N, C-alpha and C positions, 0 to 999 in steps of 0.2 A: 504493500500500500504506500509506504514512504517513497518508493521509487516512482510510482505513478504520480504522486503529489509533486515530486521534484520535477518530473518531466513536464507535467501540465503547467505548473507555475512558471517554469523557465521558458517554456514555449510561449505562454501568454505574455511574459515580460518582453521577449524579443519582438513579438508582433506589435505590442503597444509602442515600443520604441520605433518600429517601422511606420506605424500609423502617425506618430509625431513627426517623423522625418518626411513622410508623404504630405502631411498637412502643411509643413513648412514649404515644401516644393509648390504646393497649391498656392500659398500666399506669394511665394517668390515669382511665380509665373502669372499671377492674377487670374487663376483658374477657379476661384471659389464659387463662381456662378456658372461654371461649365455645364452643370446640371441644374436647371432652374427649379426643378421639383425634387421631392424627397418622399419615399426612398428610391423611387424609379428615376429615370433620367430621360426627359422628354416623353415620359409615359412608357418607356421601354425598360425591360429588365436588363437587356444588353444594349448599351447606348448606341445611337446612330454614329456612323463614320463619315457620312457625306451630307452636304447641305441639302441635297435633293430629298433626303429622308425627313426633313423637318419643314418642307415646303408643300404647299397645296398642289396635288397632281390629279387632274381629271381621270376618273375611272379607277382610282386607287382604293383599295379596301382599308378602312381605318377602324381601329378598335377603340372601345370606350376608354378614355383617359389619355390617349395619345395626344401629343402637343405639337403644333406647328407654329412657325413664325409667319405672321400675316399682317401686313401694313404696320410694321414696327410694334407689334404686340404679340403676345402669346395666346393662342386659341386652343382650347381643349375639346376633344371630341366628346359629345354628349352620350353617344351610344355607338354600337357597331353599325357601320354603314358603308356603302360603296359611293364614292364621290361622283357627282354629276359633272357636267361640262364646265360649270363655274362654281365658285365658292358660294355656299349657302349659309347664311347666318343661323338658320334653324338647326343646322347640324353641329354648331360650335357654340362654345361660351368662352368669354374672355377670362384668362387666368388673372385673378385679382390679388394674389398674395404679394406680388411685387410687379414692377413694370420693366424688368430687365429682359430684353427680347433680342439677344444676340446669340448666334451659333458659331462656335469655333471648335472644330473637331479635336484639336490638340488639347484645348482647355477641358473639353468634355471628358476625354479619356484620362487626363491627369486627375481630375476630380473623382472619376469613377474608380480608378485604382485606389485612391485614398479611401473611398467608401468600402471597397472590396476588402482591403486590409482590415478596416474596422470591423466588418462583419466576420471575417476569419478569426479575429482575436476573441470573438465571443465564444467560439467552440471550446478552446482550452479552459476559459474561465468558467463556462457552464459545466464542463467535465470536472473541474476542480471543485466546484460547489457540490456536485454529485458525490464526489469522494468524501468531502467533509461531512455529508449527511451520514455516510456509513461510519465515520469516525466520531460522530457526535458524542457518544457516551465516553469515549476515551479522550477526546480533545475538543471541548466546546469552543475554545478560543479560535481554533482553526475554522470551525463552522462560522463564527462571527466574521472573521477576516475574509473568508471566501464569499460570504453573503454580502458584505459591504463592497467587495470588489465587483461582484455581479451587479449590485445596485448602481454603483457609480458608472459602470460601463453602460448600463441602460440609460442612465441620466445623460451620459455623453452622447448617446445615439439620439435621444430626444432633443438635446440642446443643438446637435448638428442640424436637425430639421428646423429648429427655431432660427438658427443663424442663416440658413438658406432662405427661409420664408421672409426674413427681415432684410435680405440683400446685404448680408455680412455686417450686421450692426456691431460696431467696434467693442463696446463693453462686454457683449456676450462672448466675444472671441477670447477675452482675457479669462472669463469664467470657464470657458472650454479648456483653456490651458491648465487652469488650477485643477480641474477634474482629472485631466491626464496625469498630473503630478501625484494626485491622491491615489489613483489606480496603481501607478508605478511603485509608490511607497508601500502600499498594501502587499503587492507581490514580492517586493524585496523582503518585507517582514516575514511573509509566509515561507519564502525560500530559506531564510536564515533560521527560523524556528524548526523547520523540517530537518535541516542539517544537524541541529542539536549541538552547535559549537559552544565551547566554554566561553564565558565572559571574562574580560580582562579587568582586574581590579585597578581603579584609578581614584584619585581624590575627588571630593565633591566639587571643588572649584573647577577641576579639569572637565568633568562631565558636564557641568553647567555651561562651560564655554563651548563645548562640542554642540550642545543643544542650541546655544545662541548662534553659533556659526551656521547651523542648519536653517534656523529661522531667517537669518540675514540672506542666505542664498535664495530661499523661497521668495523673499521680498524682491531681491535683485532680478530673479527670473520674471516675476509678474510685472515689475517696472519695465523690463526689457520688452515684454510682450506689448505693453502700452506704447512704448516708443515705436515698436515695429508697426503697430496699428496707425500711429501718426504718420509714419513714413509712407505707408500704403495710401493713406488719404491724400497726402501731398502729391504722390505720383498720379493718382486719379485726377488731380487738378492740373496735371501737365506741368508741375514744377520740375525743373531740371534737377537731376541728382546732385549736380555741383552746387546747387543753391538750397538743398534740403536742410542742412544744418542751420542756416540762417533763419529758417522758418519753423524750427522745432521749439517746443515750449521748454519750460524749466525742468520738466521731467527728464529730458534727455541729459542735461548737465548733471542732474542729481544722480541719475543712473550711472553715468560715466565716473563720477567722483566716488560713488558708493562702492565701486569695485575695489578701490584702494583700502576701504575699511574691511571688506571681506578678505582681502589678501593679508592685511596686517593681523587680523584675528587668527587666521589659519597658520601664519608664520609663528605666532605666539604659541599656538597649539603644538606645532612641530617641536619647538624647543621645550614645551611643557612635557610632552611625552619623553623627550630625551632626558629631562631633569628627573623624572620619576622612573627612568630606566625601563621604559615600556617599548617593546617592538610593535610599531603600528604602521605596517606598509601602506595602508590606505591613505594615511596623511600625506605621504609622498605623491600618491596619485592625485589627491585633492589639489596640492600645490601646482602640479604640472597642468591640471585642467584649468585652474584659475589663471595661470600664466598664458595659456592658449586663448582663454576668453579675453584677457586684457589685450593680447596681441591683435586679436580680431577686432576689438573695439578701436584700437589705434588705426587699423586698416579702414574701418567704417568712417572714422573721423577725417582721415586725410586722403582717402581715395573715393570720396563721393558715394558712400553707402552702396558698394557693389552688391547686387541682389544675390549673386552666387554664394556669398558668404553667409546668408541668412540661415539656411538649413544646418550647416556644421556648427554655427554659433549656438543655435537652439539645442541641438543634440548634445553638445559638450556641456551645456548648462544642465541638462537632465542627468547626464552621467555624473556631473559634479554633485548634484543633489543626492543621487543614489549612493555615491561613495561616502558622503558625509553621514547619510542615514545608516549605512553599513557600520561606520565607526560608532555611532551613537548606540545602536542596538547591540553592539559587541562589547560594550563596557558597562561596568556598574561601580558604584561608589560605596564607601563606608564612612567612618568617622574621621578618616585621615584628613589632615589639614594641608 
């Protein structure tokens, strides 16, 4: 049973990370509305590949719920029918959840792959929850952790629909990111508990600082998501990337400076572990990841926010949070000062 729990939880974690990466690529390429509806895409289970598939065609058979682009609006088939020689309003109704009516095959398939990965991640999470039911008498905490993971995955799916229906409302995207972080954290905890690794004894002060570092990284990731949303909005307004920094709010400068606080705290932790003569390899990983994040931040600042850097910047942030969480759940304190 432990082996099955390990396989399912690790598989789920890998898929969640791939979903995060795919979501970042969606934002990088501006493909968020590649599928204007949810959970289908233009009313199809498998998305269209050519513009002709989302245009009105005389004599074509349409199924209920299929969507076409007509006169700069989206039209939804009311029922199954065979189209006549001309467009008939009696067969269609306007899609009213938003007014985004553009078809781009590349954007459609990038968004579809993102959704597909999200759906695939549900299988190992559901399997993990099933395993936790069989283990309920033996390990009630596993049942709760797996249950929360399944709940938040469902919440993320629902929120994805809300984000699409709202045509990528900025604040909801930040909440979407927080949900992904929670799912990742729950899976890391499950993996660690299942492994049954011994905890390392540290002072209360050191453990408190580890928790503080984890909290600061969470704030930094969410602030970074907010900055990214601002950048995306400026790009939509046709602001040149060379001028983006001049148009960003105080949040960007706070996010940039806050990285130094995160770095300073984790350097202090590095020497704190050394002082207490504790071998903690993950703190080295944390410092390397922070250094990479700061380097990317410098690139963003001086090379006009290259969109290609957005996915690795986000993924490294997630890995940083996971590494810090691994440290926190791997230590415990006593009365030592």
